[in-house]
C-alpha positions in Angstrom: -2.0 -10.9 -20.3 -3.8 -9.1 -17.4 -4.3 -12.6 -15.7 0.2 -12.7 -15.8 -0.4 -8.9 -14.0 -2.1 -10.1 -11.7 -0.2 -13.0 -10.3 2.5 -10.8 -11.0 1.0 -8.1 -8.5 -0.5 -10.9 -6.0 3.2 -12.5 -5.9 5.0 -9.2 -4.6 2.2 -8.7 -2.8 2.7 -11.6 -0.8 6.2 -11.1 -0.6 5.7 -7.3 1.1 3.3 -9.3 3.7 6.3 -11.0 4.7 9.0 -8.7 4.9 6.6 -6.4 6.9 5.7 -9.7 9.3 9.4 -10.8 9.6 11.2 -7.1 9.1 13.9 -6.6 11.8 13.1 -2.6 12.0 9.7 -0.6 12.3 10.7 1.4 9.3 11.8 -2.0 7.1 8.0 -3.2 8.4 6.3 0.1 7.6 8.1 0.6 4.2 6.7 -3.3 3.4 3.4 -2.1 4.7 3.7 0.9 2.3 4.9 -1.2 -0.6 1.8 -3.6 -0.1 -0.8 -0.2 -0.2 0.8 0.3 -3.8 0.5 -2.9 -4.8 -3.2 -2.9 -4.5 -3.5 0.3 -5.6 -1.9 -1.4 -8.9 -4.1 -4.5 -8.5 -7.3 -2.3 -8.3 -6.4 -0.5 -11.7 -5.4 -3.5 -13.5 -8.4 -5.5 -12.2 -10.9 -2.6 -12.8 -9.3 -2.2 -16.4 -9.6 -5.4 -17.1 -13.4 -5.9 -16.5 -13.4 -2.8 -18.3 -14.8 -0.6 -15.4 -12.7 2.8 -15.6 -14.5 4.2 -12.5 -11.8 1.7 -10.5 -8.8 4.4 -11.5 -10.8 6.8 -9.3 -10.6 4.4 -6.6 -7.1 3.6 -7.1 -6.1 7.1 -6.7 -8.1 7.6 -3.6 -6.7 4.9 -1.6 -3.4 6.2 -3.2 -3.8 9.0 -1.2 -5.1 7.5 1.8 -2.0 4.9 1.5 0.3 8.1 1.8 -1.6 10.4 4.1 -1.5 6.9 6.7 1.9 6.0 5.9 3.3 9.5 6.8 1.6 9.7 10.3 2.4 6.4 11.1 6.4 7.7 10.4 5.5 10.5 12.1 4.2 9.1 15.1 7.2 6.1 15.3 9.3 9.3 14.8 7.8 11.2 18.2 6.5 8.4 20.1 3.3 10.8 21.0 1.1 12.7 18.8 1.5 16.3 19.3 -1.7 17.4 20.9 -0.2 20.8 22.2 -3.6 22.7 23.7 
């Protein structure tokens, strides 16, 4: 069952990469990149559980936080065009 889950996650990751490279707009590409990051979190969690290493859940949660913060940062950059360094 874990093998089927890993294969399904890998297929959706490939589809997300295709969408990221062929997206019609920047926002579609960023959404696909975020989806790829989310699927990576799932892959790390399922793989870690299947191998019997529960510490991979911590790694998956850390990667999820990094993915979320980087998505917000990139979307903010696309919204304003430049960084907001007002010093």
